[in-house]
N, C-alpha and C positions, 0 to 999 in steps of 0.2 A: 593821423593817421590811428593813429593808438585807440582810437576814441571808438573806431567803431568794430571794433572788437571788445570780445570779456572771456575769461579763465573759468570753464564749469568747471566744477566736480561732481562724478555722477556716484551714484553709491557703493559701489565694485569701489571709490577711491583711487580711480585715474584721472589724470586729469588731461583736457582735455581743453582745446581751441576751437572756440562756434559765431558764426558771426552775426550783427546783426543784419535786420532785416527778413526780406524774400531763403537769397542764396544763405542767409547763418541759419535761419528759419530749417531749410533742410537741411544742410548741415547739419543741426540737432538731427530730426529726423533719425537721417542716416547712421548719425554716432550710436544714437539711443540701438537702434533695431541693430546693427553690430554688436553691440554691447550684450546681446539679449545672449545666450550661453546656457545648452542644456550641461546642471549638474549630473556626473557619471560616478559611479559608484563606487566608492573606495577601493584601495589595493586588501585591506583590512578588512572591508564589509564581503569582496567580491570571496576571499579566503573563505570568509565565515557561512558563508551558503552554497563555498564546496564543501563544506563538512557535512552544513547539514543534511544536503544532495546525500554525499556518502551514506551516513546513516539509512536515507531513505530507499536507496537503491537496499542497504542490505535488505530492511521490510520486502519491496518490492522480489527481490532473492529466495529467499525463503515463501509468501505467496507462493511463488508459481509451482517448486520444489513443493509445498505442499498440496497443490492442489493439480499437480502432475502425478502422482502417486495414487497410490489404491490403500494404503493403513489410516485408513482416518479411524474408522473400528475395525473388534479381534470380538468375534465368535468361536466357541468354544465346547464341546459339547464333550459331557466327562469324557475320559483318556481311556473308560472299561467301560463304556455303551454297548461295542461291540463284541466283548467276547473273543476279539482274536487279535496279533500284535497290532494291529493299526486301529489306528481313530483320526477324527475326522477335525479340520475348522477352515473359520472363511474368515478372510480379512475384503474390503472393500472400500471406496472412495466413491470421487462423486457419480465418477465415467467407467467405473468398471469395479467386478468385484472376482473374487481368489477361493478357488475349496477349496485347499490342502489336505492331502494327504502325509500324514507324520508315524515315525514307527515309536510306540507306548517305550522302548527301553529309550528312545533317546530325550523322553518325559523327565523332566523334575520327579524326583520320586513321593518328594513334599507338596508337588500342583494334583489339586484332581481334573480340571481339566483338560483336555488338549492343548498341546503348547510350546512356547511361545511363534508366531510364524517363522521366525527366521533359522527355527531345524531345519537339516532337510528332510525334501519328501515331496511329493511327486504337487505340482500346481495343473489345477483349468482353470481359467480363466474367461475372462465374457464379458462382453461392454454390454453396459443395460439400455433397453431399448425405451425407455423412459424419454426417447429425443427424436428416433424416428416412429416405430406403431406405441409409444402408448403402454405397453404393456410392463406391468408389473415385474419384479424378479420374483422367486421363491427361491428361498437360503432355507436347510433346514425346517424344510416344511412352513416357514413363516415370509406369510408377504409383507410385501412394502410398500410404500404407498406411494405412489406416483408423481404428487400434487407433492409434495412438501420434500421431499429430493433434486424437482426440476423448480421446485426457489432454493434450494440451497447450491444449485447449480445454478444460475439468473445471477443471485447476486454475487456469486464471487467472479462470473463474468463480468457482473458490470464494475466490480472491483478494480478487475486490472485494467477496463477503459478509463478506469479513472483516474489510477497507478501511472499509465499513457501520456493523462492529459496534460498531469504533475510536472510529469519528465522530459513532459514538449516547452511548458513555463521557463517551466528554470531553464531548459538551457538558450532558452529566448533572451531569460534575465542577463544570465552571462554570453549571449552572444551580442547584445547590442549596449550592457552595461548600463542598465538602467535596473531600478529595480521596480517596478511599477509594475510585472507579473509575478512577484513575491506571492501577495492575497489571493488573486486569482491560484495559486501553484495552495499554495496552504487547504485552501476551500477542498481542490481535489486530494489529497495526500490524508486529510483526516477522512475526505467524510469514505475512500478506498478505504481506510481501518474501522471508520467503522459496519459497511458491507463489510470485511470478514469475516469482525465476532457478528455480526447476526446471521452467516454462512453456515458457521461452526455449530450457533446452538440452535436452525433452525435442521442440520444435520439432527443434531442429535437429538433429537425430536424425532423427527424419521429414521433416529434407530429403537426409540422408549416405541413406537406406534409398527416399527417390525416384528421386538419380541410380546404385544399382543396383542398381536395377529395371530397366535397356538400357541400354546402352551402345552403341551402333549408330549413335546422331548424338553429334556428342556436342557439351559445355552448360558452358559456363561460367557459375559462382555465386556469388554473396553474401549474406549478413543483411546485411537494408536497415538503413535510416533507424530504421524500427519498433520493435526490438531494439534497437541503441540506447536505444532511449525507453525503454523497458519493463525496461532494464537496469539502465540511471539509476533509473527509478522502486520497482524492489526496492532496491538499495543506502538508496533515500532512506527509505524507509520502513522499516530497520530502523533506521537513523541517531531516525526521529521517537521508536520507539516505545523507543532504550535513554533516548534521553532521559526517553522519562516516566518509567521505572524510574528516574533518577534522583530523581527531582521526588517522589518518590513515597515515599522514602527519609527515616525521619522526623528524621535528624542529614544530610542532600544537603549537601554546597561547595553546589547551587545552590540551595536555597533559607536563608531566616532563622532560627536555633536558635528555637524554641519559651524566654519570657518564664522567669529562675529562682523556681522559688514560694521562698516568704520562710519558714523556720522558724517555729513558733510561739514565742511567750516568754511 
């Protein structure tokens, strides 16, 4: 009776008994199917993915904060240009611009131009009509170029879309316990960071085009804190994407190596 059975040892080192003949072959096939298991990520790898995702979320938060504000560029007239006790400056972003009237007495005596925008004063903000009627805006007799402004806004919206897709991929990877979604997530976050930086570059070109449209009014210009916020977000998003690439590698130093399989005896 014992001659009709033999001891089998699979690749993982588990001992199984299978019979010869048709019944034994079916038993071996069922046993082989049952031994196929999906290797899920370890707790160490899951923790590293969460840390990298937390870093990416910081980049997403900075991007949303910077894109929603209107402090990308500041344009300031000379503080004594109007000859009275007030001066005007403007600050604008991707979606709207504001004209602020400040008191000259509040401006730093060593500063030749009006500002900064944080000083108390009256503010008049309006949304740009680039996205509705396609009209250009006029700021201190200078005309914007709606093509460049639209391009910067579209790049910003595309980057937000890629951030959302990358976040969904990481959420699925953590929920399913598999590292398959790390590579598409890394692609989404790296591309979103590149798009954010391109949006800043295009916006800077739009500011230069605005200044060159009219030279009759001297205006001091500078990029404000929203640009620094968005630029930092682009770098953080790209860093998070590269971390996800490292974590997705099978023999990455960022994760534990898989245990070696035992050889058959």
